[in-house]
N, C-alpha and C positions, 0 to 999 in steps of 0.2 A: 800585370808587367810594370815594371816601374817608368817612367818616362826617364830619357837619359841629356842629360844638358850637354847641348855641343858645346865643343871646344871653343875659345874666345877669336883661335885663328878662323877658325871654321866659319864664324857668325858674320865677320868682320869682312871675311873675303866671299860671302854669297852678300854681303853688302854693296862692292865694290865691283860685284858681278854685274848686281840688278842696276844701279848708279850709272857704268856703262854702257849698257844695253840700252835703260831709258836715256841718255843723250844720243845716243847714238841710231837710234829710232827718232827722236824728234829731230836731230838734223838732219835725216832722209827725209824724212815727211816735208822739212822747210826746203831742201834740195830741189825734187820732185816738182811739187806746185810753183814755184820760183816765186815762194814769198819772199825774199827777201830784196829782192829785185821791185816788186811791188812795193815794199811799205817804202822804200829810198825814192818809187816816184810818185805815190805820195806826199811825204813830206817834202820834194823838190819843188811841187808844183805850189805846198802850201806856203813855200819860203820863197817863190818867187812871185804867188799874190802881197807877200808883204814888203820886199822890195822894190815890186813895180809900184808901188805906191806911192813912195816917197820920194822927196823932189830932187834935181838933179842938179850939183852944182857944176861941172864940168861939161860943156857945150862943142862937142867936135865940129 
C-alpha cells in the first residue's frame, strides 16, 4: 500500500489542536496547583528582602 501524504490544511489543523491542547493542559495544572500565586509569593518575599535592607530617607 502506498502512504498518502496528508493535505497541508489537515496537518496545520492537527498542529493547532495539539498546541491548544497542550496550552490548555498546562494552564489547568497551573490553576489546579495554584502555582501562579506560589510564584508571586516567592517573588514578593525576595523583593521585600531587597527593599528592607535599603536605608530610609523619610521618617514619619
